[in-house]
N, C-alpha and C positions, 0 to 999 in steps of 0.2 A: 679685721676691723676695717670698716669703710671710712675713708677720709676724703674730704673735699679739698679742692685747691685752696691753699691759704689757711687751712685748719691746723692749728698747732695742738699737740697732745695736752697741754695744760690750759687750754682756752676755757672761757666761761661756759656755764650751762646753757645760756641762750643760743650759742652757736650749735650746740648739740641738738637743741629743740628744733632749730631751723633745718638741720640736716634731716631729722626725722620727718618734718613737714614736707621737705623737698621730695623725699622718697615716697611718702604717701601720695603726694600730688601726682607724681609720675605713674604710680600704680593706678590711680583713678583714671588718668588720661588714657593709659593703655587699655584699661577695661572698656572705656567708652569708645575708643577707636575700633577695636577688634570685636566688640560685642561681648555679651556675657555668655561664656561657654556653658554655664549651668542651664540657662534658659534655652540655649540651642540644643543641649542634650535632652531637655524635657520635650522639646518639639519633636525631635527624632524619635523619642520613646513613644510619643503619641502616634506618630505615623506608623512605626513598626507594630505597636499594639493594635491599632485599627486594622492594619493589613492582616495580622494574625487572626483577629476576630472575624473579619470578613471571609478569609480563607477557611476558617473553621466552620462557619455557617454554610459555606459552599460545599465543603466536604460532607457535612451532615446531610444536606439535601441530596447530594450525589449518592451517598450511602443509602438513603431511604429509597431513592429511585432504583438503585441497583438491587436492593433487597426485594422490592416489589417485582422487578423484572425476573429475578431468580425464582420467585415464587410461581410465576405464571408459566415458565418454560421448564421443560423436563431436564434439558441439559443447560448448564450455566453458560450464557454467551459472554460473560465478562471475564476479564483477565484476573482481576483481584476479587476475593470474596468481600461481601458487604461489610463485615465487621472490621476489616482493615481500615475502611474509611472512618469508622467510629473511633478507633484508636488514634488515628492521625488527627481527627478533629479534637479529641481530648487533649492531645499534646499541644496543639496550636492554641486551644482555649487557655490552657495553663500558662503558656509562654506569653500570650497576649495580655492576660491579666497581670502577669509579672511586670510587663512594661508600664502598666498604668499605676502600679503600686497602690492597690486599694487597701483600705484599713478594715481588715476582717478581724474577728476575735482569734485567739490563739489556735483554736481548733479548726477555723475556717480554711486556713492554708493546707492543713493536713488532710482535708476532705475533698478538696477540689479535684486533684489529679486522680486519686484512686476511685473517687465516686464517679466522675465522668468517664473514666476508663472502663468501669464496669457497666455504667448506665447506657452509654451510647451504643456499644456493640450489642447489649442485651435488647435494646429497642429494635435494632436492625435485625437481630435474630428472630424476634417475635414477628416482625413484618415479613421476613423472608421464609419463615417456616411454613411448610405446606400442611394442609389438613390431612388427617390419615385417609388413606385410600380405602374405599369400601372393600370388605372381605367378600370375595366372589365364591367362597366355598360354602356359603350358606344355601339352604334349600330354597328360600324364598327369592333368590336373586334371579 
């Protein structure tokens, strides 16, 4: 039990009310001096979410360019295959949306990660796939 100086255990109820008001006033002042941590957390979440979304778009564009480069060259000049960029972009998109806490229906959250994890690499695979080579064993060739 918290007691103030001069507060006796059998004192009137008005002293107890004053004690509560004093505590609340101190909490309000501390919140005003140090800033609201909830608002600060929301700002950081917006920064992290924006960074994840921008990096996700960058990885998608890099994956598309890598896939088109792999299509035009016989041997792959890249260190990573193109679909890896799609998987990384999907992870960053999911994390970035998690920072923003959007309000989706119950099934929306369950579709974002698996859907984009299958969609982004599939698009990169289609961009990077080469057309079939002509069959040179034909008589008309």
